[in-house]
C-alpha positions in Angstrom: -31.9 4.9 46.3 -31.1 1.6 45.0 -33.5 0.1 42.7 -34.4 -2.9 45.2 -35.3 -0.5 47.8 -37.1 0.9 45.1 -38.7 -2.2 44.2 -39.2 -2.7 48.3 -40.8 0.4 49.2 -43.5 0.0 46.3 -44.3 -3.0 47.0 -45.4 -1.8 50.3 -47.1 0.9 49.4 -49.2 0.0 46.5 -49.1 -4.4 46.2 -52.8 -4.8 47.9 -54.2 -1.5 45.9 -52.8 -2.3 42.9 -56.6 -4.3 41.5 -58.0 -1.0 42.1 -55.6 1.5 40.6 -55.3 -0.8 37.2 -59.5 0.3 36.8 -59.0 3.3 38.3 -56.7 4.3 35.6 -59.0 3.1 32.8 -61.3 5.1 33.7 -59.1 8.4 34.4 -57.8 8.0 30.8 -60.8 6.9 28.8 -62.7 10.2 30.9 -59.5 12.6 31.2 -56.1 12.3 29.7 -57.2 10.9 26.6 -58.4 13.8 25.5 -54.7 15.4 25.4 -53.2 12.1 23.6 -53.8 12.2 20.1 -54.2 7.8 19.0 -51.7 7.8 16.5 -49.0 9.7 18.8 -46.0 8.6 20.9 -46.2 8.8 24.5 -43.7 8.1 27.2 -44.8 7.9 30.6 -42.1 8.6 33.1 -41.6 6.5 37.0 -44.5 4.0 34.5 -44.3 2.6 38.4 -46.7 -0.4 37.3 -47.9 0.9 34.6 -51.6 1.9 35.1 -51.5 5.4 32.6 -48.9 4.0 29.9 -51.7 0.4 29.8 -54.5 2.0 29.6 -54.3 5.3 27.7 -54.7 4.9 23.6 -50.8 5.9 21.0 -50.2 3.7 18.2 -46.3 3.5 20.4 -45.6 3.4 24.2 -43.1 3.7 25.5 -42.4 3.4 29.9 -39.7 4.1 31.3 -39.2 3.8 35.3 -35.3 2.8 37.1 -37.6 0.0 39.0 -36.6 -3.4 36.8 -41.1 -4.4 38.5 -42.3 -2.3 35.5 -41.0 -5.1 32.9 -43.4 -7.2 35.0 -46.4 -5.1 34.6 -46.5 -3.3 31.3 -48.5 -5.3 28.8 -46.5 -6.4 25.5 -47.4 -3.3 23.5 -45.6 -1.2 26.0 -41.6 -0.9 25.4 -39.9 -0.8 28.5 -36.7 1.2 29.9 -35.3 0.8 32.4 -32.8 4.2 33.2 -32.8 7.1 35.0 -35.0 9.9 34.1 -32.3 12.4 33.9 -30.1 10.5 31.4 -33.0 9.1 28.5 -30.3 8.5 25.8 -32.1 5.3 24.7 -34.4 7.8 23.6 -34.3 9.6 20.2 -34.1 13.6 19.8 -37.9 14.5 19.1 -39.1 11.3 18.6 -41.9 11.6 21.5 -45.4 13.1 21.4 -46.2 13.3 24.8 -44.6 12.8 27.6 -47.1 12.2 31.0 -45.6 11.7 35.0 -47.3 10.8 37.8 -46.4 12.0 41.1 -42.9 11.7 40.0 -41.8 15.1 40.7 -41.2 15.1 44.7 -39.0 12.4 44.5 -36.4 13.8 42.7 -33.7 17.1 43.8 -34.7 20.2 42.6 -30.9 19.5 40.5 -32.5 16.9 38.9 -36.0 17.4 38.6 -34.5 20.5 36.3 -32.2 18.0 34.2 -34.9 15.7 34.0 -37.8 19.2 32.5 -34.3 19.2 29.7 -34.2 15.5 29.3 -38.1 15.6 28.5 -37.9 18.8 25.6 -35.7 17.9 23.7 -36.6 13.6 23.3 -40.2 16.1 22.9 -41.5 17.4 18.9 -41.6 20.3 18.1 -45.7 20.5 19.4 -45.1 18.4 21.7 -46.8 17.9 25.1 -46.0 17.4 28.5 -48.5 16.3 31.2 -48.1 16.4 34.4 -49.9 15.1 37.7 -49.0 16.0 41.0 -49.3 16.3 44.7 -49.5 20.0 45.2 -48.2 20.9 48.6 -50.4 24.2 48.9 -53.3 22.1 49.7 -51.8 18.3 51.5 -48.7 20.1 53.5 -49.8 18.2 56.6 -49.5 14.5 54.4 -47.0 15.3 52.3 -43.8 13.9 53.8 -45.5 11.0 54.7 -44.0 8.8 52.4 -40.2 8.2 52.8 -39.1 8.8 49.0 -41.0 12.9 49.0 -37.4 14.8 48.3 -38.6 17.6 47.5 -41.9 19.6 47.9 -43.6 21.6 45.0 -47.1 23.0 44.2 -48.5 24.5 41.1 -46.8 27.7 40.5 -43.3 26.4 41.5 -43.4 23.5 39.0 -44.9 26.0 35.8 -41.9 28.1 37.0 -39.7 25.8 36.7 -41.0 24.4 33.3 -41.9 28.4 31.8 -37.4 29.0 32.5 -36.3 25.8 30.8 -38.4 25.9 28.0 -42.1 24.6 28.4 -45.1 27.4 27.7 -47.8 26.4 30.6 -51.1 26.8 28.3 -53.4 24.6 31.5 -52.6 24.3 34.7 -55.1 22.6 37.3 -54.0 23.6 41.2 -56.8 21.3 42.9 -57.1 18.1 41.0 -56.8 14.8 41.7 -57.4 14.3 46.0 -54.0 13.7 47.0 -54.0 9.4 47.8 -56.0 7.0 47.8 -55.1 5.8 50.6 -57.6 8.0 52.8 -60.7 7.6 54.6 -62.8 8.8 51.3 -63.9 5.7 49.7 -62.5 3.8 46.9 -65.2 3.7 44.2 -64.6 3.6 40.2 -67.8 4.7 40.2 -67.4 7.8 42.4 -64.4 8.5 40.1 -66.4 9.0 37.6 -69.0 11.1 39.0 -66.2 13.1 40.4 -65.1 13.8 37.0 -67.8 14.8 35.7 -68.0 17.7 38.5 -65.5 19.8 38.3 -66.8 22.6 41.2 -66.2 19.7 43.2 -62.3 19.5 42.6 -62.1 22.7 45.1 -63.3 20.8 47.9 -61.0 17.4 47.3 -58.3 18.3 45.3 -55.1 18.5 46.3 -52.7 16.8 43.2 -52.4 19.5 40.7 -53.0 18.7 36.7 -50.1 20.7 34.2 -50.7 20.6 30.7 -47.4 22.1 29.0 -46.1 22.6 25.8 -42.2 22.2 23.7 -41.4 26.3 23.1 -39.6 26.7 20.5 
């Protein structure tokens, strides 16, 4: 899609929830994602969108990459913004990034571009680099997976792990059920409930419809 179409879709989809999403990711970053990311690291978020993750994670150097030019309006001053496709990240040097994060991203790409993106991620990561993925798991949200017009490729934790492992990564942690599929659901929007949810992984088996995968670059 063209960048103006991307802008319009995401403004309609997330516009009314931006304040809650910022608060939500402040909790997710501090209570979960930060343990995977040393504060002296360089972090790249691909498909950064409204920068909820990259703004709230603590790191020495932070990069937000997205095709949507709106990302410039939402990134904090401490975040470097790159307007680019994930299949060609030539502005980012080889082996210059410690951690790459993607959130609800790969379902928007063709299978060919998923592979190209994974290879680009491997290129920019250092030898001990980490790749963190939060991804709708079609196994558990198949009824609603296609509710968004720009979803192209169905993925679950197994297929995503497979494409990683045949393209230079080793999956070291896979949680098939982590977060609920979307905040646009019957579940109440509550930061307090989110904090409780993160503390009790047994509840993830009931409500989790997004997978979390932690992979490392294979040498």
